[in-house]
N, C-alpha and C positions, 0 to 999 in steps of 0.2 A: 289170454284174449282170443275171441272167436275169429276163425279164419273165413267163415262164411257169414254173409249178411242176408237178413230176411227181407225179401221184397214185399212190401205191402200192396195189396190191390188198389187199383185206381179209385179215388174218392167218388167218382160218378157212379160206379157200381155199388160202392158201399151205401151211398144214399138211397139206392133202390131196395136195400135189404130191410127186413123188418126191424122195428125199434129194439126188441129184446136181443136180437142177433148183434146189433151194433153195441148195446150196452155189455153184453157178454165179451165182445172183442176188445172193448175199452178196458174192462176190468182184467182181462187176460194179459194185456199189454202193460197196465199199470202195476200189477202185483206179480210180474214175472221174476224169475230167479235173478236177472241182471239188476233189477231195482233193489232186491233184497240184499244182494252182494254189495252194492254200492252203500246202502244204509249200514251194513255191518262194518264196512271199512270207515265210514264217517263216525259212527258211534264208538269204534275202537280207538280212533284218534282223539275223540272228545274226552274219553275217560282215561286215556293214557297219561302217565306222569309228565310233568312239565320238563321240557328240554331247552327252553329259552334261557339264553344268558343275559343276565342284567348287565349290559356293557359298562356303564359308568362305575359300577361297584364290582363287577366280576369280569374276567377275561379268559378266553380259552388258553390252554397251555400251548406254547410256541415250541417248534422243533429246535433242537441245538444248532442246527445249521441253517436256521432262518436268517436271511439277510435283511436286517432293518438298518436303523440309524447308526452311523459309524461311531467308533470310539478310538481314541489315542491312549495307548497303554503306557505305563511306566515300568521301570525296572524294580525288581523285588528288593535288591540290596540297598541301592542308593536312592531310590525314589526319583531318579532322573527320567527324562523322557526317552522313550525307545527311539523315537524318530531321529534319523541322522541327516535328514534333508538330501536324500540322494535323488529324489524326484522321479523315481520309477513309477509310482502310482500316478503322477501327473502325466507321464508320457504314455502310459498304457490305457488311461481313461478314454473309452470310446465316446463318451458324451461330452468330453471336454469340460468338465465341471469342477475339477480340482486345481487350485492355486496355491503354490508354495513360494514364499519370499524368503530368501536366506541372505545372510551377509557374514562377513569375517568378524569374529569376536576379538576382545582384547587380548585373549590367549592364542590367537591365530587359528582357532578352530571354527569350523562353520556353525552358524546359529540360525535357528529357524525363528524369523521374525513374525511371520504370519502364515497361517494354514486354514484355508477356507474350502468349503464344499457347497456348490450350488445344488441344493436338494430339489429345486424346481426342474432341474435337467438330469438329475442322477437317475439311472435306470436300475441301480442296485445289482449289478451284474456280478460284483464280487472280485473283479480282476485286480482291483488295488490291494485288497487284502491277500490275494493269492501271491502276488508278485513281491510284496514287502519282504526284504531279507531279514528284518529285525523284529517282525510280528508287531510292528508299531501301531498299525491301523487295522481294526477288526470291525465286524458287524455286530452291534449289540442286539438287545431285545426290545428297544424302544420303537415301536412301529407307529405311534401316532405322530403323523407328520402333516397335519392339516394346517393351511395357512390361508389368509385372506390376500396375500400378495402372490403375484405371478412368480416372482423370483424369491425363493426363501433360502437364505444362506445359513450355513452352520459354520461358526467361526471356532478358532482354536480353543478359546476359554471354555465354550460349550462342549466341545468334543473331547478335550483332555480330561482324563480321570483324575480325581483329587488324590488318590493314593493308589498303590499297587495292589493287585489282588493276590492273595496267598494261594488261590486255586488257579493252576495253569489253564488258560482259555482252551476249550475243547470244540470250539465252533468252527465256522467256515475261516480258512486260513491258518489254522493251528497246526503245530508239528504232529506228524503222524506217529503212530505207536512203534513203528519200526524204522524211525528216522536215523538211528545210530547205525543200523545195518545197511541202510541205502546210502550212507554218506561216503563220498569218494574223498580220499585224502588229496591234498594239494602237494606240489613238490616241496614247499616249505615244511610240511609235516614230516616228510621222509627225512629231510635234513636235520630237524630237530630230534627225531627219534634216534638217528645215528649218533648225533652228538650226546644225547642223554645216555645211550648205551656205552659210548667211549668213557663218559664221566664215571659211570658205574664201575666199569672195568678197572679204570685207574684208581678209583677209591678202594676197590677190593684188593688191588695189587699193593697198595700202600699200607693197608692194615694187616696183611698177611705176616710180614716180618716181625711186627710188634707182638703178634700172637704167639709166634714160634720162639721169640727171644727168651721169655722166662722158662720155657722148657729146657732150652740149653743151659741156662744157669743152674737150673735144678739138677741137671744131669752132671754138671761139673762139681757141685757141692757134694753129690753122692759119691 
């Protein structure tokens, strides 16, 4: 861009100039380099390949960490729901749009009766996926959330996946690649490790006499 601007002479003085001088000035202003550079840019964009995406049939690729409509995951082995009804996502939600209704089941364990998200109020901050200890709620890739109603709710049957995924989720709220290295053991883990070590030592001690006994018999026979 030019840093200096050209100041045209006042029109009163231009009208007093001869006709040929005014024509020459008009041609000079019309066919200057600025006009040609603008035409070059316009013609280049006109003959450039199309970059428009036909939205109903095509869509741009999304980032793996894009925070779109939520999903409720299932366990890979048993196909059971990952959600344990702890309510952390409901407590940490800044827009107060998550509702969880739980009750005690026949087996005495907590059951999730209803899980709903008000997408009309959700700001897609990702805190619910980040705080979930079971990786039960994540952000999927379904970004179309238009609705004719002011309050658009997503209920549990719509959010819950029909089957578990064989590929571990790698988006927002997933386990990091060095999660095992960063994991801190609980006191119970140390107790279990010591118990396991004592069991192995006792097992080795009980198997050693049985291994040495045949050698003693062989020596007596000799």
